[in-house]
C-alpha positions in Angstrom: 48.2 -43.4 7.2 49.9 -46.2 9.1 51.8 -47.2 5.9 52.6 -43.5 5.2 54.1 -43.3 8.8 56.1 -46.5 8.3 57.7 -45.2 5.1 58.1 -41.8 6.8 60.3 -43.4 9.5 62.5 -44.9 6.8 62.8 -41.5 5.3 63.7 -39.8 8.5 66.8 -42.0 8.8 67.5 -41.9 5.1 67.4 -38.1 5.0 69.4 -37.9 8.2 72.1 -39.7 6.3 72.2 -38.1 2.8 71.0 -34.6 3.8 73.6 -34.5 6.6 76.1 -35.3 3.9 74.7 -32.8 1.4 74.9 -30.0 4.0 78.7 -30.2 4.0 79.7 -31.5 0.5 80.1 -28.1 -0.9 82.7 -26.9 1.7 84.2 -30.4 1.6 84.7 -30.2 -2.2 86.2 -26.7 -1.7 88.7 -28.0 0.9 89.7 -30.7 -1.5 90.4 -28.1 -4.2 87.3 -27.9 -6.4 86.3 -24.7 -8.1 82.9 -23.1 -8.2 82.3 -24.4 -11.7 83.2 -27.9 -10.6 80.9 -27.7 -7.6 78.0 -26.4 -9.7 78.6 -29.1 -12.3 78.8 -31.9 -9.7 75.6 -30.7 -7.9 73.8 -30.3 -11.2 75.0 -33.6 -12.8 74.1 -35.5 -9.6 70.6 -34.1 -9.8 70.5 -34.9 -13.5 71.1 -38.5 -12.8 69.1 -38.4 -9.6 66.0 -37.3 -11.5 66.8 -38.5 -15.0 67.3 -42.2 -14.2 63.9 -42.4 -12.5 62.3 -42.9 -15.9 64.0 -46.3 -16.1 63.3 -47.4 -12.5 59.7 -46.1 -12.9 59.1 -48.1 -16.1 60.8 -51.2 -14.6 58.6 -51.0 -11.6 55.4 -50.7 -13.6 56.4 -53.5 -16.1 57.5 -56.0 -13.5 55.3 -55.0 -10.5 58.5 -55.4 -8.3 58.2 -52.2 -6.5 59.8 -53.4 -3.3 62.9 -55.0 -4.8 63.7 -51.9 -6.9 63.1 -49.7 -3.8 65.5 -51.8 -1.8 68.2 -51.7 -4.4 68.2 -47.9 -4.6 68.3 -47.5 -0.8 71.3 -49.8 -0.5 73.2 -47.9 -3.1 72.4 -44.5 -1.6 73.1 -45.6 2.0 76.5 -47.0 1.1 77.8 -43.9 -0.8 77.6 -41.4 2.1 79.9 -43.1 4.7 82.4 -43.8 1.9 82.9 -40.1 1.6 85.0 -40.4 4.8 87.8 -42.1 2.9 87.7 -39.9 -0.3 91.0 -38.1 -0.4 90.5 -36.3 -3.7 87.7 -34.1 -5.0 87.3 -36.5 -8.0 86.5 -39.5 -5.7 84.2 -37.4 -3.5 82.4 -36.1 -6.6 81.9 -39.6 -7.8 80.4 -40.7 -4.5 78.1 -37.6 -4.4 76.8 -38.5 -7.8 76.4 -42.2 -6.8 74.3 -41.2 -3.9 72.0 -39.4 -6.3 71.8 -42.5 -8.5 70.6 -44.5 -5.6 67.9 -42.0 -4.9 66.8 -42.1 -8.6 66.3 -45.9 -8.4 64.2 -46.0 -5.2 62.0 -43.0 -5.5 59.5 -43.8 -8.3 58.5 -47.2 -6.9 58.3 -45.8 -3.3 56.1 -43.0 -4.5 53.7 -45.4 -6.3 53.4 -47.3 -3.1 52.6 -44.1 -1.2 50.1 -43.1 -3.8 48.0 -46.2 -3.0 47.7 -45.0 0.6 47.1 -41.5 -0.6 44.0 -42.6 -2.6 42.3 -43.2 0.7 43.4 -40.2 2.8 44.1 -37.6 0.1 47.2 -37.4 -2.1 48.3 -34.0 -0.8 48.0 -35.1 2.8 49.8 -38.4 2.3 52.8 -36.9 0.5 52.7 -33.8 2.7 52.9 -35.9 5.9 55.7 -38.1 4.3 57.6 -35.0 3.2 57.4 -33.5 6.7 58.8 -36.6 8.2 61.4 -36.7 5.4 62.5 -33.2 6.2 62.6 -34.0 10.0 65.4 -36.3 9.2 66.9 -33.7 6.9 66.9 -31.3 9.8 68.6 -33.7 12.2 71.4 -34.8 9.7 72.9 -31.4 9.2 72.8 -30.8 12.9 74.9 -33.9 13.4 77.4 -32.6 10.8 77.4 -29.2 12.4 78.0 -30.7 15.9 81.1 -32.5 14.6 82.5 -29.4 13.0 81.6 -27.3 16.0 83.7 -29.7 18.1 86.6 -29.0 15.6 86.1 -32.4 14.1 86.9 -33.2 10.5 84.5 -33.6 7.6 85.6 -37.2 7.3 84.4 -37.8 10.9 80.9 -36.4 10.0 80.6 -38.7 7.0 81.7 -41.7 9.0 79.1 -41.0 11.8 76.3 -40.9 9.2 76.8 -44.6 8.8 74.6 -45.1 11.9 71.3 -43.6 10.4 72.2 -45.4 7.1 72.0 -48.8 8.8 68.8 -47.7 10.6 67.3 -46.8 7.2 67.8 -50.3 5.8 66.6 -51.9 9.0 63.3 -50.1 9.1 62.8 -50.6 5.4 62.9 -54.4 6.0 60.3 -53.9 8.8 58.0 -52.0 6.6 58.3 -54.6 3.8 57.3 -57.3 6.3 54.3 -55.3 7.5 53.1 -54.3 4.0 54.2 -56.9 1.3 51.5 -55.6 -1.1 50.9 -51.8 -0.7 48.7 -52.0 -3.8 46.0 -53.5 -1.6 45.6 -50.0 0.0 44.5 -48.5 -3.4 40.9 -47.2 -3.2 38.8 -47.6 -6.3 39.2 -44.2 -8.2 37.7 -43.3 -11.5 40.3 -41.7 -13.6 39.4 -39.4 -16.5 42.3 -40.7 -18.6 42.7 -44.5 -18.7 45.3 -44.7 -21.5 48.5 -42.7 -21.9 49.3 -39.6 -19.9 46.9 -36.6 -20.0 47.7 -33.3 -21.6 47.5 -31.5 -18.3 50.3 -33.7 -17.1 52.6 -32.4 -19.8 51.6 -28.8 -19.2 52.3 -29.2 -15.5 55.7 -30.7 -16.4 56.6 -27.6 -18.4 56.1 -25.4 -15.4 57.9 -27.7 -13.0 61.0 -27.9 -15.1 61.3 -24.1 -15.1 61.2 -24.2 -11.4 63.9 -26.8 -11.3 66.0 -24.8 -13.7 65.9 -21.8 -11.4 66.7 -23.6 -8.1 70.4 -24.0 -7.5 71.7 -26.9 -5.4 72.5 -26.1 -1.8 76.1 -27.3 -2.6 76.7 -24.1 -4.6 75.1 -21.9 -1.9 77.3 -23.6 0.8 80.3 -23.1 -1.5 79.4 -19.4 -1.7 79.0 -19.0 2.1 82.4 -20.8 2.6 84.3 -18.8 -0.1 83.0 -15.3 0.8 82.8 -15.8 4.6 79.2 -14.5 4.6 78.3 -17.5 6.9 80.7 -19.0 9.4 81.8 -22.5 8.3 80.2 -24.3 11.3 76.9 -22.5 10.6 76.6 -23.7 7.1 75.0 -27.1 8.0 72.8 -25.3 10.5 71.4 -23.1 7.8 70.6 -26.3 5.8 68.8 -27.7 8.9 66.6 -24.5 9.0 65.8 -25.0 5.3 64.7 -28.6 6.0 62.6 -27.5 9.0 60.8 -24.9 6.9 60.4 -27.4 4.1 58.8 -29.9 6.3 56.3 -27.5 7.9 55.5 -26.1 4.5 54.8 -29.6 3.0 52.2 -30.2 5.7 50.5 -27.0 5.1 50.6 -26.9 1.3 49.8 -30.6 1.1 46.5 -30.0 2.9 45.9 -26.9 0.9 46.5 -28.9 -2.4 43.7 -31.4 -1.4 41.3 -28.5 -0.7 42.2 -25.9 -3.2 44.1 -27.7 -5.9 47.4 -26.9 -7.7 46.8 -23.2 -7.7 48.7 -23.1 -4.3 51.9 -23.3 -6.3 51.4 -19.8 -7.7 52.0 -17.7 -4.6 54.6 -20.3 -3.4 56.6 -19.9 -6.6 56.5 -16.1 -6.4 57.7 -16.0 -2.8 60.4 -18.7 -3.1 61.9 -17.0 -6.1 63.4 -14.5 -3.7 65.8 -17.1 -2.3 68.5 -16.2 -4.9 69.0 -12.5 -4.1 68.8 -13.0 -0.4 71.2 -16.0 -0.3 73.8 -14.8 -2.8 73.8 -11.0 -2.2 72.9 -10.7 1.5 74.8 -10.8 4.7 74.6 -13.6 7.3 71.0 -13.2 8.5 69.7 -12.0 5.1 71.2 -15.2 3.6 69.5 -17.2 6.3 66.1 -15.9 5.1 67.1 -16.8 1.6 68.0 -20.3 2.6 64.6 -20.7 4.4 62.8 -19.6 1.2 64.9 -22.0 -0.8 63.9 -24.9 1.6 60.2 -23.9 1.5 60.1 -23.9 -2.3 62.1 -27.1 -2.8 60.2 -29.2 -0.2 56.7 -28.1 -1.2 57.3 -28.4 -4.9 58.6 -32.0 -4.5 55.7 -33.1 -2.3 53.1 -31.5 -4.5 54.7 -33.0 -7.7 54.1 -36.5 -6.3 50.5 -35.6 -5.1 49.5 -33.9 -8.4 50.8 -36.7 -10.6 48.9 -39.2 -8.6 45.8 -37.3 -9.2 46.4 -36.8 -12.9 47.6 -40.3 -13.8 46.0 -43.7 -13.5 47.5 -46.0 -10.9 48.9 -48.5 -13.4 50.9 -45.7 -15.1 52.2 -43.8 -12.1 55.6 -45.4 -12.0 56.3 -44.4 -15.6 54.7 -41.0 -15.0 56.9 -40.2 -12.0 60.0 -41.4 -13.9 59.2 -39.3 -17.0 58.3 -36.3 -14.9 61.4 -36.3 -12.8 63.6 -37.0 -15.8 62.5 -33.6 -17.2 62.9 -32.1 -13.8 66.4 -33.4 -13.5 67.6 -32.4 -16.9 66.5 -28.8 -16.4 67.9 -28.8 -12.8 71.3 -29.8 -14.3 71.1 -27.2 -17.0 70.2 -24.5 -14.4 72.8 -25.6 -11.9 75.6 -25.8 -14.4 74.7 -22.4 -15.8 74.5 -20.9 -12.3 77.8 -22.5 -11.4 79.5 -20.9 -14.4 77.7 -17.6 -13.8 79.0 -17.6 -10.2 82.6 -17.5 -11.4 81.7 -14.6 -13.7 78.9 -12.5 -12.1 76.9 -13.3 -9.0 74.3 -10.7 -9.9 73.9 -12.5 -13.2 73.3 -15.7 -11.4 70.5 -14.0 -9.4 68.8 -12.6 -12.4 68.9 -15.9 -14.2 67.4 -17.7 -11.3 64.5 -15.3 -10.7 63.6 -14.9 -14.4 63.3 -18.7 -14.9 61.4 -19.2 -11.7 58.8 -16.5 -12.4 58.3 -17.9 -16.0 56.7 -20.9 -14.4 53.8 -18.9 -12.9 51.7 -18.4 -16.1 51.9 -22.1 -16.7 50.7 -23.0 -13.2 47.8 -20.6 -13.7 46.8 -22.5 -16.8 47.1 -25.8 -15.1 45.0 -24.6 -12.1 42.2 -23.6 -14.5 42.2 -27.1 -16.1 42.9 -29.2 -13.0 39.2 -29.6 -11.8 38.5 -31.5 -15.1 40.9 -34.3 -14.2 40.6 -34.4 -10.4 40.1 -37.8 -9.0 38.3 -37.8 -5.6 38.2 -41.1 -3.7 
């Protein structure tokens, strides 16, 4: 748990940086002259690279065993990209930096999650990743509040991006401290008997099929913020506050559903997916406070799915294959996120109700798959 908390502190400041940025990149792109299609594409393509490139960093980590160096490289790229948005004078430059930030996250996530899974083998994977995600989302709550405070004081977007350089520096500082405290996180790995010792089990691929449908149906907050700005459904200085609420709900949900995952298994995703699918009609068709409820459901679904993905893969896959497993899994997740985000961005310019229907149909299609996974999960559960 101590290692989980150390990494959690790193994530607090990291999320404070890049989630503070992401809470205002949609309106920022709009101010710089981007269209809805462009915003949807940038958000989706960023997530495509942010998830898709993890297959390479995951395999590299497994083959070399250099989990810490790969993690550091990714954090440095990500933390540098956000403050540079302050000097982007064109939407093309801003878009490139937004995408670069996602690339940094792609590089550092698989090796970091492998290190967390070693600690999770002792305290429960759901609890380890749930606690980490809650701390992660605490930072994601504070970052947008910083951005909102700047805008509330009639500051410019550039000022907000520049101010986020402070938590970026703190992120790298605490990462160094954690590395010095835990040079070999693999020593935390409890001896666990895995059902599958070679390759990746069939249930892993089945679970991946359901998760990519969820990803396809979740739009990036960039497009939601763009909608709020364009329609006036939400006041401009409230938009980052809405994102903070989503992160708060996400963090609390991660703790709850992480513990439930350890006790009940992956079946907890079934009611979660059903409930969170309502985010689209509430966010894109509702007035201010209805949209607020939609954003909260969006945050719940996004945060919990991401924490349970890491926990479930750690249970399904042997320790020496987890970097590759995380990379492959999140590549599929990112590809379908890109397809869905690009489609919804295009639909937004044509028919907002069409966007809502697309999102809900794709989300709900994942439920039968999760039911099938839940029925098979006990056969591969690894209990320390």
